[in-house]
N, C-alpha and C positions, 0 to 999 in steps of 0.2 A: 119645455119645462112644464109639462102637463101636470096639473093638480099640485104643484109645489106651493102655490099661494092660493088662498081663498079668492083673492081679487088682486089683479095687477093691472097697471095702466101707465102709459106715458104721462108725465107730469102735466103737460098742457091739456091732455084729455081728461085727466082727473079733475083739474080745476074747472072744467066746463060742464062736468056731469052733475046731474041732480043727485042730492044726497040719498033720496029714496032708491034711486037706481043702483047706487053703490051698495047701499044696505041690502038690497035684494040679491046682488051678486055675492056678497059675503055670506048671506043666509044660505044661498044655494050651494056655496062651496063647502059649508060645514057639514060634517057627517053626524053632528049632534044636534038635538033640539036647542033652539036659541031662546034663552030666557030674557026677560025684560031688562035685567041689569046688563047683560051683554049687549043687547041692542042699543041701549042708551050709551054704553061705553063707546061703542063704535061710532055713534053719531057725534059724540064729543070729540073723538079723535079726528073724524072727518073735518069738523069745523076748525079745529086747531091747525090741521095740516093745510087747509085751504089758504089760511093767512101766512103760514110759515113758508109754503112752497111757491107763493105768488111770484117771487123774483126769479124762479128757476124754470119757468115754462120753456120747453124746448131743450132742457139741459139734462134730461135723465128720465128715470122711471121710479115708480114706487110700488111696494108689495105689502098687502095686508095679510097677516097671519101666514108668514113665510115659514115653511118647514125646513129645518136644517137636515140635510140628507141623512137618513137612516137612524137618527138619534131620537126621534119621537118628540122633538121640541119645536114649538112655533114661536117665531118672533112677532110681536105685535105689529110693528111696521118696519120695513127695511127700505131705506132710501138709497138709490143709486144716483148720485149727482156728480157730474163731471168725472173726477178721478177718485172719488171716495165712496165707500159703503158706510152708511150710518144706520146703526142698529138702535131702534127706539122702543123702549119699554114704557108704557103708560100705566100710571097708578091713578086712576080716575077717582077724585074725591080725597085722595091722601094729602095730608099737609106736611108730612115729613119724608125725608129720603132715608128709608131704613137700610140697615146693613144687608139684610136678606134680599131686598129689591136691587140694591147696587150690585151684589154678587150675581143675581139672576141675569141682569143685562150684560154684565161682563162675561159670564159663562156663555151666553148666546154668541157674543162676538168672538170669544175664544174658540168655540165649536165651529163657527163659520170659517175662521182662519185655518183651523187644523183639519177639517173634514170635507171642505168643499173645494174641489179641484181648482176652479178659476178664481177663488178668493185668497189662495195662499199668499200671493204677492201683492195684494191690494191693501191700501190704507183702510182700516176699519175703526170706526169711532162708536163706542157704546154710549147712549144717552138715556138717562132716566128722567122722565117727566112726571112730577107729582102735581096734579092739576090744582090741588088745594093749597099748595105752598106759595108763599109770597116772596121769599128770598132764597137765593142760591148763589154760591160763589164758584163759578166755573173756572177750573184750572186745566189747561190742556197740556198733557204730557204723555210721551210714549212709555210703554212698559219697558222693563230692563232689557228685554231681548232685542229691542230696536228693530223689530220686524214689521213696523207699520201699524201695530195694534196700539190704540190709545187707552189710557186709563179711563174708567167710567167718569162721565160728566153729568152733573145734576142741572136740571133746567126747570124753570117755571113756565106757565103758559105764556107769560109776557116775554120771557128771555129766550125761548127756544129758537126764534128766528135769528137773533143775533149770534147764538151759539153755533147754529149751522153755518153762518157766514164765517165765523172764526175758525171752525173746523176746516172748511174748504181752503182758507188762507194758510192754516198751519200745516196741513198735509201736503206732501209732494208725490207726484205720480203722473202717469199718462192717462188720458181720457179713457174711460171704460166703455166698451161697446156692449150695450145691454143684451143684444142678441147672442153675442159670443159668450158673455158671462153666464147667461141662462143655460148654456149647454154644459156647464160644469157638472161633473159627476161626483158621487161619493168617492173620495180618494184622500185618505189621511196624509197629512203633511209628511214629506219623506224624511225629515230630520231624524226622528227617533228610530224609524225603520232602517235607514241607512246606517245609523250609529250601531244599532243592534246587530245588523248584518256584518259590519266591519269587525265588531268585537267577536262575533261568532267565528269569523275567519281567522282570528288570532291576532288582530291588530291591537295596539295598546290604546288606552283612552286618550293619550296625548296626540295620537295620529288623527283623531277625528273631531277634536274640540274646535269650537267656533273661533277662538282667539287664544293668544298666548296666555293671557290672564286666566281665562277659563280653563285652559289645559293645566296650568299650575295648580289651580284650586281643586280640579277634579282629581289630579294625580295625588295631591296631598291627602285629600279625603279618602281616596281608595287605599293609599298606603297606610293611613291610620287605622282603617277598618281591618286591613290584612294583618297588621301587627296585633290587633285585638284578638283576631281569630287564632293566630299562631300562639299567642300567649295563653289563651284559654285551653288549647289542645295540650301544650307542653306542661301546663300546671294543673291540668284536670279540673278546671273550674268553669263556671257559667257566667257569661257576660251579655249585656244588652247595650246597644249604642243607638243614639238618636241623631239622624242627619237632617238638618233643617234647610229650608230654602223656599223662596217664592216660586210660583209656577214658572217653568222655563229655565230655572237655575241649573238643572242638571241632576236632580236627585235620582230620577229614574235611570239615568245613564250610569250613575254610580252603582245602583243596585244591579243593573245588567252586567256591568263590568266585573263585579264580584262574582256573580252567578256564572259568567262565562270563564272566569279565571279558575274557578273550582268546579268544572263541568264533569269531571271524571266520576262516574257513579261508584267506581271501586275505591276511590280515594276517601280517606276519613274526613277530608276537608270539603267533600261534596256539598254543594249549596243549591238552594232553590229560591227563585224569585217569585213572590206571591203577590197577586194584585186582585182587588175586587172589581176592577174595571174590565168587564167581560169583553167588550169590543177591542180594547187594547191588547189583551191576551191573545185573542183570535187573530188579530192583524199581525202581531209580531210572530206568532207561530207559523202562519202561512207564508209570510215573507222570508223567514229563515229556512223553512222547508224548501221553498222554490229555489232559493239561492243555493242550497246544498245540492239539490238535484242538478241544477245548471252547472255547478262547478265540477261535479263528478262526471257529467257528460262531456265537458270540455277536456277532462283528463282521460277520456276514452273508456270510462267505467259506467256501467248501468247501475242506477241507484233508484229504487222505487220511492215515489213520493210518500207513500204510507210509512215507509221505514224512516224517511227524513222527518216526518211529523212526529213519529214516536220518539226520536232522539230529542227533538226540540221540547216536547212535552215534559221531559225529565227535569228541565231547569226553569221553565216558564209555566206556571200553573195558576189556576184560579184559586184564590184564597178560600173560597167556600168549599171547593172540592177537597182541599187539604184539611179543612176543619171537619168535614163529614167523614173522611177516612179516619181521623183521629177519634171520632166518636164511637167507631165500631168496637175498638178495644181500648178501654181507658187506662190500661197499664203499659201497653206496647209503645215504645218510642217510634217516631217516624224515622225513615232511613237517613234523612238529612240531619247533620249536626248544626248546619247553618241555615237559617231562614231569614229572608229579606222581605219585610212587609211594606208594600208601597202604599202611600197615603194612609199611614197608620192612624192618623187622627180621625179617620172615618169609621174605625171599629165601633161596635155597638156597646151601649151601656148594659147594665145587668137586666133592667126591665125589658129592653128591646130584645136582648138575647133570650131571656126566659120566654117571652111571648112567641118568638120564632120557634124555639125548641118545642114548645107545646103544640103549636099549630102545624108545623111542618115535619117534626121528627117524633111526635108523640112522646115527648120526654117532659112530664110534669115536674114542677119544683126545681128546675135548673137554677142553680144558685151562683153562677159565675158570669161576670161580664165577658165580652169577647176578648179583650186584652188578657184578662186573667186566665181564660181557657187556653188561649194560644200560647201563653208563656208555659202553662202547665204541660202542654204537649211536648215542648222541647225539654222541659225539666225532667221528663221521664228518663232521659239518658242518665246512666249511672256515672259517667265520667265527665263529659264536657259538652257545652252547647253555646251557640252564639245567636242572638237575635239582632237584626238591624232594622230599625224603624225609620222609614223615610217619611218625613213630616213636612207637609205643605203649610206655608204661612199665609196670612192675609186672607183666609177663607172662612166663611160663615160655617159654624157647626150646625148641622141639621138635626131635626128631632130624632132622638134615639141614638145619635152618635155620641161617643163617650168623650172625645177630645183626648189630647195626649196626657192630660192629668190622670186619667184612669189607669194608664200603663204604669205611671209612677206609684199610684196608690196600691195597685195590685202587687207590685214588686215589694213595697215596704211592708204590706200586711201579710202576704202569703209566700214570698220568695226572698227572704232577707239575705240569703247566702249569695245572691246574684250581685255581680259588680255592675255598676251603671256608669256608662260613659256618655256625657251630655255635652252637646255644643253649647257654648256660652250664649248663643242666640236664643236658646230655648227659654231663657228668662224673659224675653221680649213679650209684651202684652199680647201680640197677635197670635202667639202659640197657646195661650190659655193655660199654661202650666206653672205660672209664677207662684201662686199660692201654695200649691202642693210642694214645689221645690223649696220654698222657704220653710215649710214644715219639716221637710226631709233633712235640712241642714241643722235642725235643732236636735232635741232629745231623741227623736225617732231614728236618728242616723246611727244608732249604736252598733248595728250589725251589717251595715251596707257601706259601700264605698262609691262616691260619686267623683269621677275624674272628668275634668273639663279638657277635652281634646280639640284638635283642629278639624273635627268632623263636621263643620258647618258648610253649607253649600249655598 
């Protein structure tokens, strides 16, 4: 595990080492100059961890500034104790547990679960420590996927020791061998890859769902979207639908299911799955291309990998490449009549889009948000078009991201002829669209139709 962490040690050895020696190791491990604030933060963390880990000498290992494979992210402290991985994010001096910090520690844990080979099947607990906080109400609970990942836990300096004890009692699993765990490579969790591969082979979504309830929900959602697509084509109209769900609920699977269902480029129903997650796009393309070559070889046919990659690229694309192509000719519609936008709430607002267009595309005065521009691309079709927005819930909207409300605003102000199909869950506060939707149901609704479908995930 060379250079994965700035400093790692057996817990018993960490407890016995001098703080300056640990600080020296951290400083040597960093590739950046260490400022006084970072030095003081590390010393604070060392002091807190000495007391927290005292009961666990001989029971595991700890890692400072641990890098999640290939993702460019570093976890403040990763604890491997007995059978559990504990991801700890410190906010030194902070007195509150902010939503952004909570999302940050959860994202670290989620990335570790999804992208680190030997962490896929391990219990992982994200813990946020605000050193200036005096009160916290820790509640231990698994995420809806029931895959061993816990919901984020808040801790104070005084409570973190007790929280670690509770986590170890709450989680179930076999003891983790640190040496074997450290050999884990960058290897995305197989769930989405296997699902995409099965869909590409022609299996139905019900064949690959995790449970009967999940299969029913996925099939109902897919059927609802398929009906919207058929209706739009038959009646020569334009529709947009919003599929909601927490991380892991199956939104991406719904999008891939539609994309593979209408994969024929010569068909008028031809669809494209668009994602701003570059690593996910690359991973899915490579997995599907390899599977295609392997299946052709098993059938006694030679099929070049480059050809397989080209086929896959037709229906799984980076959203930025799609956007750039549409910028070349502002009147020409894309070949696809159906576009599925993954994590649609991450699209940029007008200011962020204009800034990007000026800096990277030399287009001054760009006056559209990313949702408005993307809708305009499909609106170029003279007859019909469908947009499917896959919307993640319970996530912090970052600086420059428009949130789902901007999609609704763009439709109401610039594309009133479009029909809007919305999951009833989109009214929930976590999706940040409630205010806009309330406005839409009033006087501004004169020329649009909102249908509440079964398209929630």
